[in-house]
C-alpha positions in Angstrom: 61.6 -17.6 54.1 58.6 -15.5 53.2 55.6 -17.7 52.2 53.2 -14.9 51.5 53.1 -15.7 47.9 51.7 -19.2 48.7 48.7 -17.8 50.4 48.0 -14.9 48.0 45.4 -15.9 45.3 46.6 -15.7 41.8 44.7 -13.5 39.4 42.2 -15.3 37.3 43.2 -16.1 33.7 42.1 -13.4 31.3 40.0 -15.9 29.3 38.0 -16.8 32.4 37.4 -13.3 33.7 33.8 -12.6 34.3 32.2 -10.4 31.6 29.8 -7.6 32.7 26.2 -8.3 31.9 25.0 -6.8 28.6 22.7 -3.9 28.8 19.4 -5.1 27.3 18.2 -3.6 24.1 15.1 -1.6 24.9 12.4 -1.7 22.2 9.9 1.0 21.9 7.3 -1.2 20.2 5.8 -4.6 20.8 2.8 -6.8 20.0 0.3 -4.1 20.8 1.9 -1.7 18.3 2.0 -4.4 15.6 -1.7 -5.1 16.1 -2.5 -1.4 16.0 -0.5 -1.0 12.7 -2.5 -3.9 11.2 -5.8 -2.3 12.3 -4.8 1.0 10.6 -4.1 -0.8 7.4 -7.3 -2.7 7.6 -9.3 0.6 8.2 -7.6 2.3 5.2 -8.4 -0.6 2.9 -12.0 -0.6 4.1 -12.5 3.1 3.5 -10.8 3.2 0.1 -12.7 0.2 -1.3 -16.1 1.2 0.1 -16.1 4.1 -2.4 -16.2 1.8 -5.5 -19.8 0.5 -5.1 -20.9 4.1 -4.6 -19.6 5.4 -7.9 -22.7 4.6 -10.0 -24.9 6.3 -7.4 -22.7 9.4 -7.2 -22.7 9.6 -11.0 -26.5 9.5 -11.2 -27.0 12.0 -8.3 -24.5 14.4 -9.9 -26.1 14.0 -13.3 -22.8 13.7 -15.2 -21.7 11.6 -18.2 -18.8 9.1 -18.1 -16.3 11.7 -19.4 -17.3 14.2 -16.8 -17.2 11.5 -14.1 -13.6 10.7 -15.1 -12.7 14.4 -14.5 -14.4 14.3 -11.1 -12.6 11.2 -10.1 -9.3 13.0 -10.8 -10.2 15.2 -7.8 -9.7 12.3 -5.5 -6.2 11.7 -6.9 -5.3 15.4 -6.8 -6.3 15.5 -3.1 -4.1 12.6 -2.4 -1.1 13.8 -4.4 -1.2 17.2 -2.7 -1.4 15.7 0.8 1.1 12.9 0.6 4.3 14.9 0.2 3.9 16.8 3.5 2.6 13.9 5.6 6.1 12.6 6.3 7.1 15.9 7.9 3.8 16.1 9.9 4.3 12.5 11.2 7.9 13.3 12.2 6.8 16.4 14.1 3.5 15.3 15.7 3.8 11.5 15.8 2.1 8.9 13.8 -0.8 8.5 16.1 -2.1 12.1 15.7 -1.8 12.0 11.9 -3.3 8.5 11.5 -6.3 9.3 13.7 -6.9 12.8 12.4 -6.8 11.7 8.7 -8.6 8.4 9.3 -11.5 10.0 11.3 -11.6 12.9 8.8 -12.0 10.3 6.0 -14.9 8.8 8.0 -16.5 12.2 8.3 -16.2 13.0 4.6 -17.3 9.5 3.3 -21.1 10.0 3.8 -20.9 13.2 1.7 -19.9 11.1 -1.2 -23.4 9.5 -1.0 -25.4 12.8 -0.6 -23.4 15.2 -2.8 -26.3 16.8 -4.8 -24.2 18.1 -7.8 -20.9 17.9 -9.6 -19.3 20.8 -7.7 -20.1 19.4 -4.2 -19.0 15.9 -5.3 -15.7 17.3 -6.6 -15.1 18.9 -3.2 -16.0 15.8 -1.3 -13.8 13.6 -3.5 -10.9 16.1 -3.1 -11.2 15.9 0.7 -11.7 12.2 0.7 -8.5 11.8 -1.4 -6.5 14.1 0.9 -7.5 12.2 4.0 -6.9 8.8 2.5 -3.5 9.9 1.1 -2.5 11.3 4.5 -3.6 8.1 6.2 -1.7 6.0 3.7 1.6 7.7 4.2 1.3 8.0 8.0 0.4 4.3 8.5 3.3 3.2 6.3 5.7 5.4 8.3 4.4 3.7 11.5 4.9 0.3 9.7 8.5 1.1 8.9 9.3 2.1 12.5 7.6 -1.0 14.0 9.3 -3.3 11.5 12.7 -1.9 12.2 12.1 -2.3 16.0 10.9 -5.8 15.5 14.0 -6.8 13.6 12.2 -9.0 11.1 9.9 -8.8 8.1 6.4 -7.4 8.8 5.6 -5.2 5.9 3.9 -7.8 3.7 1.5 -8.7 6.5 0.6 -5.0 7.1 -0.1 -4.5 3.4 -2.0 -7.8 3.4 -4.4 -6.4 6.0 -5.0 -3.5 3.6 -6.0 -6.0 0.9 -8.3 -7.7 3.4 -9.8 -4.4 4.2 -10.4 -3.8 0.5 -12.4 -7.1 0.3 -14.3 -6.3 3.5 -15.1 -2.7 2.5 -16.3 -3.4 -1.0 -18.0 -6.6 0.0 -19.9 -5.1 2.9 -21.0 -2.0 1.0 -22.2 -4.2 -1.9 -24.1 -6.5 0.4 -25.8 -3.7 2.3 -26.9 -2.1 -1.0 -28.0 -5.4 -2.4 -30.1 -6.1 0.7 -32.0 -2.9 0.0 -30.4 -0.6 2.5 -30.4 3.0 1.4 -27.2 4.5 0.1 -26.9 7.1 2.9 -27.5 4.6 5.8 -25.0 2.2 4.2 -22.4 5.0 3.8 -23.0 6.0 7.5 -22.7 2.4 8.6 -19.4 2.0 6.8 -18.0 5.2 8.2 -18.9 4.1 11.7 -17.3 0.7 11.1 -14.0 2.3 9.8 -14.0 4.7 12.8 -14.4 1.9 15.3 -11.4 0.0 13.7 -9.3 3.2 13.9 -10.3 3.9 17.5 -9.3 0.3 18.3 -5.9 1.0 16.9 -5.5 4.4 18.5 -4.2 3.6 22.0 -1.1 1.8 20.7 -0.2 3.9 17.7 3.1 5.6 18.0 2.7 8.9 19.9 6.2 10.3 20.0 7.6 12.6 17.2 10.5 11.2 15.3 13.3 12.9 17.2 15.9 12.8 14.4 13.5 14.2 11.8 11.1 16.5 13.7 13.0 19.7 12.9 13.4 18.9 9.2 11.8 20.8 6.3 8.1 20.3 5.4 8.9 19.2 1.9 12.0 17.7 0.3 12.5 16.7 -3.3 13.3 13.0 -3.6 16.9 12.2 -4.4 19.4 9.4 -4.4 18.0 5.8 -4.1 14.6 7.1 -3.2 14.0 8.1 -6.8 14.9 4.6 -7.9 12.7 3.0 -5.3 9.8 5.3 -6.2 10.2 4.5 -9.9 9.9 0.8 -9.2 6.8 1.4 -7.0 5.3 3.5 -9.8 5.7 0.6 -12.2 4.0 -1.8 -9.9 1.2 0.6 -9.0 0.7 1.3 -12.7 0.3 -2.4 -13.3 -2.1 -2.8 -10.4 -4.2 0.1 -11.7 -4.2 -1.3 -15.2 -5.5 -4.7 -13.9 -8.2 -2.9 -11.9 -9.5 -0.7 -14.8 -8.8 -2.8 -17.8 -8.9 -6.5 -16.9 -12.7 -6.7 -17.4 -12.5 -4.9 -20.7 -9.8 -7.3 -21.9 -11.7 -10.4 -20.8 -14.9 -9.3 -22.4 -13.6 -7.8 -25.6 -10.7 -10.1 -26.4 -11.2 -13.0 -24.0 -14.8 -13.9 -24.9 -16.4 -13.6 -21.4 -19.8 -12.0 -20.9 -20.1 -8.6 -19.3 -21.3 -10.3 -16.1 -18.1 -12.4 -15.9 -15.7 -9.5 -16.7 -15.0 -8.9 -13.0 -13.5 -12.3 -12.5 -10.1 -11.1 -13.7 -9.7 -8.5 -11.0 -11.2 -10.8 -8.4 -8.6 -13.5 -9.3 -5.8 -10.9 -9.1 -7.0 -9.4 -5.8 -7.4 -12.8 -4.1 -4.0 -14.0 -5.2 -2.4 -10.7 -4.0 -4.1 -10.9 -0.6 -3.0 -14.5 -0.1 0.6 -13.6 -1.3 0.8 -10.7 1.1 -0.6 -12.5 4.1 2.2 -15.1 3.7 4.8 -12.6 2.5 6.6 -12.0 5.8 7.6 -15.7 6.0 8.6 -15.6 2.3 10.8 -12.5 2.7 12.3 -13.8 5.9 13.3 -17.0 4.2 14.3 -15.8 0.8 15.3 -12.1 1.4 14.0 -9.0 -0.3 16.3 -9.2 -3.3 15.1 -12.6 -4.3 11.5 -11.6 -3.7 11.9 -8.7 -6.1 13.5 -10.9 -8.7 11.0 -13.8 -8.6 8.1 -11.5 -8.1 9.0 -9.4 -11.1 9.5 -12.5 -13.2 6.2 -14.1 -12.0 4.2 -10.9 -12.7 5.7 -10.6 -16.1 4.9 -14.2 -16.9 1.4 -13.6 -15.8 1.0 -10.6 -18.2 2.4 -12.7 -21.0 0.0 -15.5 -20.2 -2.9 -13.1 -20.3 -1.8 -11.8 -23.7 -1.1 -15.2 -25.2 -3.9 -17.2 -23.6 -6.0 -19.2 -26.0 -9.0 -19.2 -23.7 -10.4 -16.8 -21.0 -9.8 -19.4 -18.3 -6.1 -19.4 -19.1 -6.2 -15.6 -19.0 -7.7 -15.8 -15.5 -4.7 -18.0 -14.5 -2.5 -15.3 -15.8 -4.2 -12.7 -13.5 -3.7 -15.0 -10.6 0.0 -15.2 -11.4 0.2 -11.4 -11.7 -1.3 -11.1 -8.2 1.0 -13.6 -6.6 4.1 -12.1 -8.4 3.3 -8.5 -7.6 2.0 -9.1 -4.0 5.2 -8.6 -2.1 7.2 -6.2 -4.3 5.7 -3.0 -2.9 6.1 -4.1 0.8 9.8 -5.0 0.1 10.3 -1.6 -1.5 8.7 0.2 1.4 11.1 -1.6 3.7 14.0 -0.5 1.5 12.8 3.1 1.7 12.8 2.9 5.5 16.4 1.6 5.5 18.0 3.9 2.9 20.3 6.7 4.1 19.8 9.3 1.4 16.7 10.8 3.0 14.9 10.7 6.3 12.6 7.6 6.4 9.4 9.6 6.8 10.2 11.9 3.8 11.2 8.8 1.8 7.9 7.1 2.5 6.0 10.2 1.5 8.0 10.5 -1.7 7.6 6.9 -2.9 3.9 6.8 -1.9 3.3 9.9 -4.0 5.2 8.5 -7.0 3.5 5.2 -6.7 0.1 6.8 -6.5 0.9 8.9 -9.5 1.4 5.6 -11.3 -2.1 4.4 -10.3 -3.6 7.6 -11.7 -1.5 7.7 -14.9 -1.8 3.9 -15.6 -5.4 3.7 -16.8 -5.1 6.7 -19.1 -1.7 5.4 -20.5 -3.1 2.0 -21.1 -6.1 3.5 -22.8 -4.0 5.6 -25.1 -1.9 2.6 -26.1 -5.0 0.5 -26.6 -6.6 3.2 -28.8 -3.5 3.5 -30.9 -2.9 -0.3 -31.1 -4.5 -2.8 -28.8 -4.8 -3.9 -25.2 -2.5 -6.9 -26.1 0.3 -4.4 -26.8 -0.5 -2.4 -23.6 -0.4 -5.6 -21.4 2.9 -6.6 -23.1 4.3 -3.3 -22.1 3.3 -4.0 -18.5 5.1 -7.4 -18.7 8.2 -5.6 -19.9 7.9 -3.2 -16.9 7.8 -6.1 -14.5 10.8 -7.6 -16.2 12.7 -4.3 -15.5 11.9 -4.7 -11.8 13.4 -8.2 -11.9 16.5 -7.0 -13.8 17.0 -4.0 -11.5 17.4 -6.0 -8.3 21.2 -6.4 -8.5 21.5 -2.6 -8.5 19.2 -2.1 -5.5 21.4 -2.4 -2.4 18.8 -1.3 0.2 16.7 -4.4 -0.2 19.5 -6.7 0.9 
């Protein structure tokens, strides 16, 4: 009798068969890239806000009236709007690092000329170049942010934008303190340019160097389409509201709220502080609640804030309304940028360029639109319209699949 079967090992049961080890997922970004992205946002916020304290000096040096100054300030916006649409293609072809550093350091080189421009024509050129470099930096750093966030696998965008808000406080505050302490306008501008350049150079080694392989051979300019138009329109509404608070909150509080001229800036200060706090905590909020719910509650909160401002019986209640607007609006744009990076209708770099351009157009158009409505009726009606715009954002969230 053959007993070979007794000594031959039986095959292992299928359920217990060893499984081959999984190939690890290789990430192209890490902590250093996340820190570099935050530094880029910080530098952009510093550079953009540092211009605000220089406006009265630039106006006096150029010898222009307020109406002419308004036209000159449009040069900054025009420079940004012309540069933003092509930045996505440039970042895809040359990598985010080259574009962020070139535009950021170019901005630092232009900034001192805003303080020394001797006339309206030279100031217009300086503002145009400043706007173009800032606009390019804005788009390129957001493209980097989308890539880093995707690779991380969690929410980071609110924190990145929170550093931009911190940079805004640092830039405007530092420039104001230097001028208040008696430093000349040119040395102060040079000191701020050097500070921004040092932050950028600190970010440089770990910014993303490689071109975006899937997008590098695409066209330089693509018209937005599909869900990108929808996302861009929502960004435009939020940026319009932010621009309105920046330019009209002081007017509202002094003309209708009863505050003195020296207290008028409290409205924007309250809004900006609330927005910064909201964004710095936004990643945890988005991670816990999800983008869809953040858009819903943020839109409702910002709308409630605008209604509170309009209906407030005292200026201090109106200030609470501005705080509510800041908290409500703080994480809407970061969530929308994440959505733009995740949609499939356009390459991510092109989508970021498109929604940034549309959003920036909202900032430019907002103050003028609010002014026209206020002239025809009242600021109360204009702010009520902004409340309705934020309600539209809340109502649109069920239709907005990319923010799941």
